[in-house]
N, C-alpha and C positions, 0 to 999 in steps of 0.2 A: 481461456483467455478472459482477462478482466474486462467487464463492460460497465459503462456509465449510462445511467438512465435519468433523464431530466423530464419532469412533467410540470406544466405551468397552467394555471387558470382552470378552465373547464368547469367553472362553478364551484370549485373547491375553495373553502375558506379556512381560517384557523380553527373555527368551531367544528366544522365537519371533520377536519384533519384530526383534531383531538378526540372526537367521538369515535372515529374509525380506529385510531391508534389504541384507545382504551378497550374497544371491543376485541381487538386482536391480541392485546397484552404484550405488545412488542417491547415495551420498556423493561418488563420483567423477564421476557423470553424472546430475545432477538432472533430473527430468522436465520437459519443456516445459510451460509454463503454470503451474508451481508458484510461488507468491509467497512463502509461509511454511509451514514444517513444524515441528511440535513433537510430542514424545512423552514421556510420563512416567507413573510410578505416581501415581495420585490416589486417596487413600483406599482403597488396596488393590486398585484395578482399573487396568489399563493403558489409557491414554487417548491418542489421536492427534488433533491438530487441524491441519487443512490449510486453507490459503487458496489458491484457484485463480483464474486469470484468467477461466475459464468452466466451465460444466458439461461441455462437450465435451472440454476439456483433462483434467479429472478422469476422465471416462469412458474416454478414450484411454489414460491411464496405467493404470487398472485393467485394461483389456482387454489391453493390449500388454505390461505389465510385472508388475503386482501378481499377477493371477490365475495367469499362467504360473509365477511364482516360487513361489507357494503350492503349486501343483500339482506342481512339480518336487520340492519338499521333503517334502510331506505327502500327495500324491495328489490326484486330481481331486475326490474327495468333499469334501476340506477346502476346496478352492477354491470349490466350490458353496456350502458352508456360509458361508464368508466373504462371498460375494457377497450373501447374504441376511441379513446381520448385523442383528439386531433393535435393538441398542443403538447406533444410528447416526442422526444428524440432519444434514440439509444445508439451507442457506438462502441466499438471495441477500442480499448485504450492501448495505444502503441507503447506507452510507457506510464508507469505509476510508481510512486514512492510512498511507502508507509514507514515513517521513522520508528 
């Protein structure tokens, strides 16, 4: 089932987003199972919206690429904080259209 994940704020900025993205190499090697990724400043807070093929694909990306990149750049404590980000929501999409 397709899932949507939205994370907002949590100390993330465009600069930290770009550093983590570069560390992961996602522009050159997008993660398996990712359908759509967007990121932008929204009303003064950095927001990321991802649409995934499944919860498993999202979790594999976080475990195999996101958390190791955050840990490499900012230390394991930062990865732990990011994993428990309070301003985050995920839900199963009851309908999606990819033209």
